[in-house]
C-alpha positions as CSV (number, residue, x, y, z in Angstrom):
1,M,0.0,0.0,0.0
2,E,2.8,2.4,0.8
3,P,3.6,3.6,-2.8
4,L,-0.1,4.3,-3.4
5,L,-0.5,6.6,-0.4
6,T,0.5,10.2,0.0
7,E,2.7,11.2,3.0
8,E,-0.3,12.8,4.6
9,Q,-2.4,9.7,4.2
10,Q,0.4,7.5,5.7
11,L,0.8,9.9,8.6
12,V,-2.9,9.8,9.5
13,R,-3.0,6.0,9.1
14,D,0.0,5.6,11.4
15,T,-1.4,8.0,14.0
16,V,-4.7,6.3,14.1
17,R,-3.0,2.9,14.2
18,R,-1.0,3.9,17.3
19,F,-4.1,5.3,19.0
20,A,-6.0,2.1,18.1
21,E,-3.3,-0.2,19.4
22,D,-2.4,1.8,22.5
23,R,-5.8,3.1,23.7
24,V,-8.6,1.2,22.0
25,A,-7.3,-2.4,21.8
26,P,-6.8,-2.8,25.6
27,R,-10.5,-1.7,26.1
28,A,-12.1,-3.5,23.1
29,A,-13.2,-6.6,25.0
30,S,-14.6,-4.7,28.0
31,I,-16.5,-2.3,25.7
32,D,-18.2,-5.4,24.1
33,R,-18.7,-7.1,27.5
34,D,-20.1,-4.1,29.4
35,D,-22.0,-2.6,26.5
36,A,-21.4,0.9,27.8
37,F,-20.5,3.8,25.5
38,P,-16.8,4.8,26.2
39,W,-17.1,8.6,26.2
40,D,-13.4,9.0,27.1
41,L,-12.2,7.2,24.0
42,Y,-14.8,9.0,21.8
43,R,-13.5,12.4,23.0
44,E,-9.9,11.2,22.5
45,M,-10.8,10.4,18.9
46,A,-12.2,14.0,18.6
47,D,-8.9,15.4,20.0
48,L,-7.0,13.5,17.4
49,G,-9.2,15.0,14.7
50,I,-10.8,11.7,13.6
51,L,-14.4,12.8,14.1
52,G,-13.9,15.8,11.8
53,L,-11.3,14.3,9.5
54,N,-13.3,15.1,6.3
55,L,-14.8,18.4,7.4
56,P,-13.4,21.6,6.0
57,E,-11.1,23.4,8.4
58,G,-13.6,26.3,8.8
59,Y,-16.0,24.0,10.6
60,G,-13.4,22.4,12.9
61,G,-12.3,19.6,10.6
62,A,-9.0,18.7,8.9
63,G,-10.2,18.8,5.2
64,A,-8.9,15.3,4.5
65,D,-10.0,13.2,1.5
66,E,-12.2,10.1,1.5
67,I,-9.3,7.7,1.2
68,T,-7.7,9.1,4.4
69,M,-11.0,8.5,6.2
70,S,-11.1,5.0,4.9
71,L,-7.6,4.3,6.2
72,A,-8.5,5.7,9.7
73,L,-11.7,3.6,9.9
74,E,-9.8,0.5,8.8
75,E,-7.2,1.0,11.6
76,L,-9.9,1.5,14.3
77,A,-12.0,-1.5,13.1
78,R,-8.9,-3.8,13.2
79,V,-9.2,-3.6,17.0
80,S,-12.8,-2.4,17.7
81,G,-15.7,-2.4,15.3
82,S,-17.7,-0.4,17.8
83,M,-15.3,2.5,18.0
84,A,-14.9,2.6,14.2
85,N,-18.7,2.7,14.0
86,A,-18.9,5.7,16.4
87,A,-16.4,7.6,14.3
88,L,-18.1,6.9,11.0
89,L,-21.5,8.1,12.4
90,A,-19.9,11.5,13.2
91,K,-18.3,11.6,9.7
92,L,-21.6,10.8,7.9
93,Q,-23.8,13.1,9.9
94,S,-21.4,16.1,9.7
95,E,-21.1,15.5,6.0
96,L,-24.8,15.4,5.5
97,I,-25.4,18.6,7.4
98,H,-22.5,20.3,5.5
99,R,-23.8,19.3,2.2
100,A,-27.6,19.9,2.7
101,G,-27.7,22.4,5.5
102,S,-27.8,26.2,5.7
103,E,-24.8,28.1,6.8
104,E,-26.5,28.8,10.1
105,Q,-27.0,25.1,10.6
106,R,-23.4,24.3,9.7
107,R,-22.0,26.9,12.1
108,R,-24.3,25.8,14.9
109,Y,-23.7,22.0,14.8
110,L,-20.6,21.0,12.8
111,P,-17.8,22.3,15.1
112,D,-19.4,20.5,18.1
113,I,-19.8,17.2,16.2
114,A,-16.1,17.4,15.2
115,A,-15.1,18.2,18.8
116,G,-17.0,15.2,20.2
117,K,-19.4,17.5,22.1
118,L,-22.5,16.7,20.1
119,V,-23.6,13.2,18.9
120,C,-25.9,13.4,15.8
121,L,-28.1,10.4,14.8
122,I,-29.4,9.4,11.4
123,A,-33.1,8.6,12.1
124,V,-34.4,6.9,9.0
125,T,-35.0,3.2,9.9
126,E,-38.3,2.3,11.6
127,P,-39.7,-0.8,13.2
128,D,-41.5,-1.6,9.9
129,A,-39.3,0.2,7.4
130,G,-35.6,-0.6,6.9
131,S,-34.3,-1.2,3.4
132,D,-37.5,0.3,1.9
133,V,-36.8,3.9,2.9
134,A,-39.8,5.1,0.9
135,G,-42.1,3.0,3.2
136,I,-41.4,5.1,6.4
137,A,-44.4,6.0,8.4
138,T,-43.2,9.0,10.4
139,R,-45.2,12.1,9.4
140,A,-44.6,15.8,9.6
141,R,-47.4,18.3,9.2
142,R,-47.4,22.1,8.9
143,D,-48.5,23.9,12.0
144,G,-48.2,27.7,12.1
145,D,-44.6,28.7,11.5
146,G,-43.2,25.3,12.0
147,W,-43.8,21.5,11.8
148,V,-45.1,18.8,14.1
149,L,-43.6,15.3,13.8
150,D,-45.0,12.0,14.9
151,G,-43.4,8.6,14.5
152,T,-40.9,6.0,15.8
153,K,-37.4,5.4,14.6
154,A,-35.5,2.1,15.4
155,F,-32.0,0.9,15.8
156,M,-30.3,4.3,16.0
157,T,-26.6,3.9,16.6
158,M,-25.8,6.0,19.7
159,G,-29.5,6.7,20.0
160,A,-29.4,6.6,23.8
161,V,-26.7,9.2,24.0
162,G,-27.4,11.4,21.0
163,E,-28.5,15.0,21.3
164,L,-29.4,15.7,17.7
165,A,-31.1,13.7,15.0
166,V,-31.5,14.0,11.2
167,V,-35.1,12.7,10.9
168,L,-36.6,11.7,7.6
169,A,-40.4,12.2,7.6
170,R,-43.2,12.1,5.1
171,T,-44.6,15.6,4.4
172,D,-46.7,14.9,1.3
173,T,-48.4,11.5,0.8
174,D,-49.1,12.2,-2.9
175,A,-45.6,13.3,-4.0
176,G,-43.7,10.1,-4.2
177,H,-40.0,10.5,-3.4
178,R,-40.6,14.3,-3.4
179,G,-42.9,13.9,-0.4
180,F,-40.1,13.5,2.2
181,T,-38.3,16.2,4.2
182,A,-35.3,15.9,6.5
183,F,-35.4,17.7,9.8
184,L,-32.8,18.5,12.4
185,V,-34.5,17.6,15.7
186,E,-32.8,18.1,19.1
187,R,-33.3,15.8,22.1
188,S,-36.0,16.9,24.5
189,P,-34.3,18.5,27.5
190,D,-36.8,17.3,30.0
191,G,-38.6,14.3,28.4
192,D,-41.4,16.4,27.0
193,P,-41.9,14.9,23.5
194,S,-43.2,18.2,22.2
195,R,-39.8,19.8,22.8
196,G,-37.7,17.2,21.0
197,F,-37.2,13.5,20.4
198,V,-37.2,11.0,23.3
199,A,-34.9,8.0,23.4
200,D,-36.5,4.6,23.9
201,H,-34.9,1.6,25.7
202,K,-31.4,0.7,24.7
203,D,-31.2,-2.3,22.3
204,E,-29.3,-5.5,23.2
205,L,-27.4,-6.4,20.1
206,M,-25.5,-9.5,19.1
207,G,-22.4,-7.5,18.1
208,M,-21.3,-3.9,17.7
209,R,-21.9,-3.5,21.4
210,G,-21.1,-0.4,23.5
211,L,-22.7,2.0,21.0
212,A,-25.8,2.8,23.0
213,T,-28.1,1.7,20.2
214,A,-31.7,2.7,20.8
215,G,-34.9,3.8,19.1
216,I,-36.3,7.3,19.4
217,S,-39.9,8.5,19.6
218,L,-41.5,11.7,18.1
219,R,-44.9,12.4,19.6
220,G,-46.2,15.8,18.7
221,T,-42.6,17.0,18.4
222,R,-42.5,20.7,17.3
223,V,-39.7,21.7,14.9
224,P,-39.3,25.3,13.6
225,D,-38.7,26.1,10.0
226,A,-35.1,26.7,10.9
227,G,-34.9,22.9,11.6
228,V,-35.6,21.9,8.1
229,L,-32.5,20.4,6.5
230,G,-32.3,21.5,2.9
231,A,-35.8,22.3,1.7
232,P,-39.2,20.6,2.1
233,G,-39.5,17.7,-0.3
234,E,-35.7,17.3,-0.7
235,G,-35.2,14.8,2.1
236,F,-35.2,11.6,0.2
237,P,-32.4,12.4,-2.3
238,A,-30.3,13.9,0.5
239,V,-30.6,10.7,2.6
240,M,-29.9,8.5,-0.5
241,R,-26.7,10.4,-1.1
242,S,-25.8,9.9,2.5
243,F,-26.3,6.2,2.1
244,D,-23.9,6.1,-0.9
245,N,-21.4,7.9,1.3
246,G,-22.1,5.5,4.1
247,R,-21.5,2.4,2.0
248,I,-17.8,3.5,1.5
249,V,-17.3,3.9,5.3
250,I,-19.2,0.7,6.2
251,A,-17.0,-1.1,3.7
252,S,-14.0,0.4,5.4
253,L,-15.2,-0.8,8.8
254,A,-15.8,-4.3,7.3
255,L,-12.3,-4.3,5.8
256,G,-10.8,-3.4,9.2
257,L,-12.7,-6.3,10.9
258,A,-11.4,-8.7,8.2
259,A,-7.9,-7.4,8.5
260,G,-8.0,-7.8,12.3
261,A,-9.3,-11.4,12.0
262,M,-6.6,-12.3,9.5
263,A,-3.9,-10.8,11.7
264,A,-5.1,-12.7,14.8
265,S,-5.3,-15.9,12.7
266,I,-1.7,-15.6,11.4
267,D,-0.5,-15.0,14.9
268,Y,-2.4,-18.0,16.4
269,V,-1.5,-20.6,13.8
270,G,2.1,-19.8,14.1
271,Q,2.0,-20.7,17.8
272,R,-0.6,-23.4,18.0
273,E,0.9,-26.9,17.5
274,A,-0.8,-30.1,16.4
275,F,0.8,-33.5,15.5
276,G,4.2,-32.1,16.7
277,R,4.4,-28.9,14.6
278,P,2.7,-25.5,14.2
279,I,-0.6,-25.7,12.4
280,A,0.7,-23.0,10.1
281,G,2.6,-25.8,8.3
282,F,-0.6,-27.5,7.1
283,Q,-1.6,-26.8,3.6
284,G,-5.3,-26.5,4.5
285,V,-4.5,-23.8,7.0
286,Q,-2.3,-22.0,4.5
287,F,-5.1,-22.0,1.9
288,M,-7.5,-20.4,4.4
289,L,-5.0,-17.7,5.1
290,A,-4.4,-17.1,1.4
291,D,-8.1,-16.6,0.9
292,M,-8.2,-14.1,3.7
293,A,-5.4,-12.1,2.2
294,V,-7.0,-12.0,-1.2
295,D,-10.3,-10.9,0.3
296,V,-8.7,-8.1,2.3
297,S,-6.6,-6.8,-0.6
298,A,-9.6,-6.9,-3.0
299,A,-11.9,-5.2,-0.6
300,R,-9.3,-2.4,0.0
301,L,-8.9,-1.8,-3.7
302,L,-12.7,-1.6,-4.3
303,I,-13.1,0.8,-1.3
304,H,-10.3,3.1,-2.4
305,H,-11.6,3.1,-6.0
306,A,-15.0,4.3,-4.7
307,A,-13.4,6.8,-2.4
308,R,-11.2,8.2,-5.2
309,L,-14.2,8.6,-7.5
310,K,-16.0,10.5,-4.7
311,D,-12.9,12.7,-4.1
312,L,-12.7,13.5,-7.9
313,G,-16.4,14.5,-8.0
314,H,-17.4,11.5,-10.3
315,P,-20.5,9.4,-9.8
316,F,-19.6,6.7,-7.2
317,G,-22.9,5.1,-6.1
318,M,-22.3,1.8,-8.0
319,A,-18.7,1.6,-6.9
320,A,-19.8,2.2,-3.3
321,S,-22.3,-0.6,-3.5
322,Q,-19.8,-2.9,-4.9
323,A,-17.3,-2.1,-2.2
324,K,-19.9,-2.5,0.6
325,L,-21.2,-5.7,-0.8
326,F,-17.8,-7.3,-1.3
327,A,-16.1,-6.0,1.9
328,S,-18.9,-7.0,4.2
329,D,-19.2,-10.5,2.7
330,A,-15.4,-10.8,2.9
331,A,-15.5,-9.7,6.6
332,V,-18.0,-12.5,7.4
333,R,-16.1,-15.1,5.4
334,T,-12.8,-14.1,7.1
335,A,-14.2,-13.9,10.6
336,T,-15.9,-17.4,10.1
337,N,-12.6,-18.9,9.0
338,A,-10.7,-17.1,11.7
339,V,-12.9,-18.8,14.4
340,Q,-12.4,-22.1,12.6
341,L,-8.7,-21.7,12.7
342,H,-8.8,-20.9,16.4
343,G,-10.7,-24.1,17.0
344,G,-12.4,-24.4,20.4
345,Y,-10.6,-21.3,21.7
346,G,-12.1,-19.3,18.9
347,Y,-15.6,-20.1,20.3
348,T,-14.8,-18.5,23.6
349,K,-15.2,-14.9,24.8
350,D,-11.5,-14.7,25.4
351,A,-10.8,-14.8,21.6
352,A,-10.9,-11.5,19.7
353,V,-12.1,-13.4,16.6
354,E,-15.3,-14.3,18.5
355,R,-16.1,-10.6,18.9
356,I,-15.1,-9.9,15.3
357,Y,-17.4,-12.7,14.1
358,R,-20.4,-11.1,15.8
359,D,-19.5,-7.6,14.7
360,A,-19.0,-8.5,11.1
361,K,-22.5,-9.7,10.6
362,L,-24.0,-6.3,11.0
363,T,-22.0,-5.0,8.0
364,Q,-24.1,-7.1,5.7
365,I,-27.3,-5.6,7.1
366,Y,-27.1,-1.8,7.6
367,E,-26.7,1.0,5.1
368,G,-28.7,-1.2,2.8
369,T,-28.6,-5.0,3.1
370,N,-26.4,-6.8,0.7
371,Q,-29.5,-8.0,-1.2
372,I,-30.3,-4.3,-1.8
373,Q,-26.7,-3.7,-2.9
374,R,-27.1,-6.4,-5.5
375,L,-30.3,-4.7,-6.8
376,V,-28.5,-1.4,-6.9
377,I,-25.6,-2.9,-8.9
378,A,-27.9,-4.8,-11.3
379,R,-30.0,-1.8,-12.0
380,Q,-26.9,0.0,-13.2
381,L,-26.1,-2.8,-15.6
382,L,-29.6,-3.3,-17.1
383,P,-31.7,-0.9,-19.1
384,R,-34.4,0.7,-17.0
385,P,-37.9,-0.8,-17.6
386,R,-40.2,1.6,-19.4
387,G,-42.3,3.6,-16.9
388,E,-40.1,2.8,-13.9
389,R,-39.7,5.7,-11.5
390,T,-36.3,7.3,-11.2
391,R,-35.1,8.5,-7.9
């Protein structure tokens, strides 16, 4: 990788790698076990500039490119998928507000997100609407000089600790994809739902623990016109663009999980002996390691290709879907084989690969399931059927 990276990209990667190994890795198992959000590590990531890595300097960021962010997320995910997930949420939400928001909204929220003082949620998924974003039931109606929102959002990463949410709501039932609006909704300061969103119970997840995942409720929640993100009717394309961005960073997280599982496997098979010699000497083991290495390298190339397209201002939606699809499937394959190589030990909570195995599964589900990614890719390959709605 070295000849393909700039000195700045290498510097960021190495800085994040040291932080990940020195500060995050010793805590990774306890974050998973205790399922408590590590505010201290989150603020340390902010101090290092990770949370605002892509933001322009004028809003508290570093102005780095997408490949640099991918490198940082890969290093974090090598040791903790949860901490990489927390970082990518800050990246995606600040990018969405920067792209779609007013200057007043940017000045109000972006510096605090980059500084780790404000956690912003993406509130799209609902109990009965996940991959089918157009099927969301949350409604927003005009009321005087503002809006009133009603609905329930589910599985919000950091939902139990977030203070701001980008909420996608239906504002016109007859306008198709133009009938959705995005709102910036702050958390209720006192539990009164009319004054902001209210967090529901924290979810107990199989993996990616420690992220305070929870649903949020909107019950007669009042939002002023100043809380509209973009313009009424423009919420759906704004969120879809954010999902394209998200597929690059989710792929980067998946890549880090796969790379971490591979590294742990290489270390283990060099030490574990069977039949009088290290199991690394067995051809079957070597083939599994070779497959891991190919998956990791191929995923990285797909991710960096999508990131480069984005940095150059070219269409990158299909490339992002390809990267997310391949990297997440590769992460699950690699984690599965890593547990297998570790034998019985790999099935215990003491093994890092056991945690990676559980974390990796989520990468195939969120930011559009891998079945949705295949649809997105196929639709780019085939002529559009006559009369089909374009988004």
